[in-house]
C-alpha positions, 0 to 999 in steps of 0.5 A: 604245781612244779609240773604245771610250770614246766608244761607252761614253759614248754608251751611258751618255748614251742610258741616262740620256736614256731613264730620264729620259723613262720616269720623266717619264711613268710611275711606280708606286704601291701601293694602301692601303685598300679603297676600290677593292675589288673592282677593286683591293685593299690592297697591289696595286702599279700602274703609273701613266701621268702624264697628265690626259687621262682618260676615263670609267671611268679609274682615277686618282690624285688629290692631296688636302689631307687630312693623313696621320694616325697610323692611316694609317701603321699596318702600313707599312714605314719606307720606305712611311711616308717615301714617304707624305708629309704629305698623302694621294693617293687612287685613284678611278674617274673617273665624270663629266668636265667638261660632263657631268651627273650624278645619283645617286638611289635607289642608281643613277648616271646620267651624262648622263641614262643609267643607268651600268652599273657591273659593277666595283662588284659589284652594290652600290648607290651611296649619296647623293643628288646632282644636278649639272647640269653638271660645271664646266670643269677638274673631275672627279667621282670615286668608289671602286668600294667605294661603301660605304667610299670617301671620294670626290667624294660627300663635302664633304671631297673634292668635285669634283676639279681636273683639275690634282690628277690626277697620272695614271691606272692603266694596269697592275697588277704585283702580285699576280702573279695579277692581272698585266696591264692594269687594267680 
């Protein structure tokens, strides 16, 4: 009997350790809004890997100082309203990383002098005229895939994002089930 109790305690302790490790590196999030259309849609549920080791094209979660306003809460369940917090997190695509040069001109994006091929934006043009000779250390330039309806690094309200404000990158989509799998 005593041996059985010790085995139970070991199993429970192992389960707690594994749960702690998993929740330290992985979390989930729900998409609110349309700034990542057509890649992601409102109410999609995603799995996030908590990492700041991002690469060009990764979809990332960015913490901001933008306050959540009443319109942001419309249509949300009480639990989702509570989880929202006081400031917004945005989901965007990492376009340029520290050390890169970036030019947006005539609806096209140029990264380090090469035109960026962006199949994920559905053929729309990228508005804005931006020239950044070198993204500073510790910064990243992010944009939504829905270039006509995305608050992102092109705006003074967001600008270049501190890498410390990146809370993770999207690795997997759980819902809707028709899009279940690795996010591209």
